[in-house]
N, C-alpha and C positions, 0 to 999 in steps of 0.2 A: 622145527624146534630151535629156539634161539639159545645159543651157548654163550656163557659169560666166562671170560678169562679169569683164571685164578691169580694171574700176575706172575706165574712161574711157568716159563715156556715148556720145559720138559714135562711138567705135570699136565699141562694142557694137552700135550701130545699123547700122554698115557690115557687121557680122558676122551680122546677123539675130537678135541677142540675146546673143551671147557666144561663147566657145570651148567646143566640145563636151568634156564630161568625159572624161578619159583621153587627150586629144590632147597631142602634143608639138609646140610651135610655135616656129619660128625667128623672131626679130626681128632684122632686118638693117638696119644704119644706118651712115652716115658719122659721123665724129667730131662731137660736139656736137648730134646730132639727137634725143637723149633716149631712146635705147634702154634704158639702165639705168633711167631714170625710169619708162618704161612697165612694165618688170618690177616695179618697186617698187609701182606702182599695182595690179598684178595680185596681188601678195602682200598688200597692205593690204586689198584688197577681200575676200580670203579670211579674213584675221584678223577683220575686222569682221562677217563672216558666221559667226563661231564656228569656223572651220577652223584646223587646225594647219599650219604652213608651214615650209619650209626654204629658205635662200638659200645657194648655193655660189658663192663668188667667187674667180676667178682673178686679180682685179685689186685692188679696194679691200678694206681690212680692215673688221671689223664696225663699229667706231666711225664710220668715214667713211660707210659705207652708211646707218647710223642717222641721222647728221647730215644726209646728203643728203635722206633721207625727211622729216626734221623741217623742213627748209627749205621743203618743199612742203606743210606742214601735216599730214603723216602721222605720227601719234603711235605709233610702234612700241614705245616704252617701256611703254605701257599693256598690251601684249600679249606681254610678255617670256616668260610661261609657255607661250605657244603658238607661239613662233618660235625657230628655231635658225639662227644665222648662222655659217658656217664659211669661213674663207679658206684656200684650197688653194694650195700652192706647185706651180706647173705642172711644174717639173722633177722634183719628188718624185712627183707623180702619174704621170708617164710611167714612172718606175721601179717604181711599185707599182700599176699599173692593176688588177691582180688583187685588190689590197687594196680598191680602190674597189668592185669588184663584190660584195664581201661586206659592207663597212662601210656603204655607202650604203643598201642595202636594210634593214639592221638598224636604221639611224637612222630611216628612214621608218616602218618597222613599229613601232619602239619608241615613237615619239611620236604615231603615228597620223596622220602628215602626209598632206594631200590635194593640196597645191600645192608646186611646187618652182621656184625661179628659179636658172638657171646663168648667171653673168655674169663675164667674157665668154669664150666658148669659143675665140676666135681665139688667145689667149695659149697655150692648151693645144695647139691644132692646129699651131702653129708649131714645136713640138718633134718633130714626126713627119715622116718622109719621105713622099712622095706615096702610095706603096703601102700604108703602114701607117696613114695618116691616117683613111681611111674606116673601117677596122676599129676604131680607137680611138673614133671618133664613134658607130659602131654599137653598141659595147659600152655606152657611157653611155646611148644611146637604149634599149637592151634592158633595162637596169637600171630605168630610169624606167617603161617599159611594163609590165614584170613586176610592179612595185610598185603599179601601178594609179593613179599620180598624174597630175595635169594639170600640165604644165610649160612654161615659157618658157625658151628658150636664146638668149641674145643673141650677136651676131657683128658684127664690123666688116664693112663692105661692100667689095667689090672696087673698087679705085681707078678702073678703067676702065669698070665697069658697076655702078653703085650699087644696082641691083635684086638683085644676087647677093651671096652671102656671100664673104668674102675668098678662100677656096679653092674655092668653088663646089660644096661637098659637103653642107653642113648642110641646106639646103632639101630635098634629095632623101631624106634619112632621116627628115624630120619630116612630121607630118600637115598642117601649115599653115606658111605663111610670110608675114610682114608686113614691108614695106619702108618705111623712113623715110629721106627724103633731101631735099637742097636742090634746089629747082626754080627756074630762072632764066628770066624772060620775055625774049623777043627784041623789042626796040623799034627799028624801022627798021634791022634788021641789026646793031644794037649790043648792048651789055650792059644788060639791063633789071633790073627788081626781082627780088630773091631771096626766095622763100618756102619754108616747110617743107611737104612733101607726104607723106602716108601712103597706102599702098596694100596691100590684102589680095591678095597675089599668088596664094595658094591656101589653101584650107581644106576638107579632105575632109568630106563629108556635110553641108556648109552651103551654102545658096544665098546667097552674099555679093555685096556690091557689088564691081565690078571697076574702078571709077573712082577715080583718086587724088583725095584730098581735102586741103584745107589744114588745118594745125593750128598751134597756138602752144604754147610752153612758158611758162606763167604762174607767178605766185606760188603757185598752187594745183596746179601740175603741168601735165599735158598736157590741152589742150582741142582736140577735133577738130570741125571745122565740116562735118558730113556733108551739109548742105543747100546748101553753096556749091561753086563751082568754083575751081580754083587761080588761073586768070587769065581 
């Protein structure tokens, strides 16, 4: 089984080497936990490995994403021939989901892409009623699976349970799920220190760590301290 690096050394260690090729992985996080940054690490690792990659954004435009990556030392500009960044208008996508089913596979095949980042799917999910939301997510999942790519799909976390995606569906259609959240210590029953914690909730066919680990968002991006405990 071939494992692909996430671009984050400590996270790769938690995963036993990386994400299995062909997996679709949900990255779920609260606001400010770095889920988009993790996705950018994943794409940059692919570019540096000579792969072709696609970023589909329901949130930021191409310039903003490239600037975000640059702020962490990721030089996407040097790989412009191997990277396609597309901003999708969620409302238009809802009306033309059938179009995505044909256009995305063609884009993946046309450039020979092996990695895809979808950021953030919550904007897209919000446009569907509960009964249709699963079908819409499954359609995107099936497109990615049929194309044979390895993909990360980011999602906002549920406000009451930060381990789960906003609508509680994404993690069930994906091969893996990674949770990024704020963790607060309890000191004498009061409000203690807040740290960032990352957890591999599931990853099919991988013997992974099940212990949450602390991480930081530095000038170089995400650093996971896989040998440490959160508190």
